[in-house]
C-alpha angles and dihedrals in degrees: 000000000000089000091054090049092051092049089050091053091049092051091048090052090051091052092050095047096038130264109300092214108121093014105130107179126084126191093270091052090051092051094047091048090050090048092054092048090046090055090054091048093052092047086061091046093053098040106030089107090064096045108278105172120255093234089074093066091038088059088052097058095092092054100090095046091050094050092044091051091050090046091054089054092046093048091052094049100037117116093224120029089185093057090044090057092043090056091050093048092049090048090049091052091046093050093049093051093041095054092044093053093042093055092042094052097038111029118205117189092196099054136051111193112219095146115138113136088163090072090055092049091047095051090045089050090053091056090048088053092048090049090054090050092048094050092045089051090053092050092049093038087234105159093185092055091048092051091045091053093048092049089047088062088064093060096084087049094052091046089066090071095090089057091056090050091052089049090055092049091050089069092057110101094208094060114090122230090241091055091050091048092048093048091046090054091051090049091050089058085077106069111222141163093260099058105030111128111259094019135265093295088073090053087053090049094049092047090049090052087057097043092050097035091129092051111062094179091057091047091055091043091058090048091052093046093052090045090053091047089053091050096050099035109029102025117199123092104297089103087074088079083088088083088073084078090079099061090036089056089050093052111121099200095250127125097221121201094332111223089190097180098036097098094041088059103032096050100061093030097058093042091052093047094049091045092052093048089050093049094049101039107033 
């Protein structure tokens, strides 16, 4: 009987997300596709000063939505959400320190490294966690848990305060640029909605992927709405992230071969390699 119930739940999930028949991409495929597009995007970042074509970064616009979509799936299925967030926080700290030291030791007048996707994934993961707590509080009619989850959502906002303090100090003539840079790096060690790579709209997108994970159409709808908002309000090319809807639609709900640590290694490694080539050759 329990088996029949489980099968029924699986079928219901398939109905909500769309029939998986004909869907050809698993989570590993999505991550590898995003990694290739990210490489193209960062080639443009490192070599735009010497004429890298714009289409490289245009091709990279779907990268964040794809990784955020994959992260929402991973967060739901992970055995320990706490350890998942701890890994992202450690990676965010490591990336902040790594890019600071890299630019300090090997200056590059053509590139400013502000890359830290881990901070975006961590803050998004926090909101996924708070959403779980909020929904669990509603089911249990636990007012304290509901309030705790809502207040938790203010933490990434409050963590932006050190950045404001650094901004104030930057206007002081007696504070050296290196001191400002050092203090800014320390402030960036605290992920917050103000400094996440890609902006807070991507945190909203990643959280929406998680909230609507059983409704593929709604997930894609949020992506298209935010893409349209970017087009009409911000201008530029960020709206082209809407093309992530195609591989997301083709996702079959399977994990694939995993490669758990691939992104944690590939992300800083390829940025460092491209940065060094740019510093030495341009």
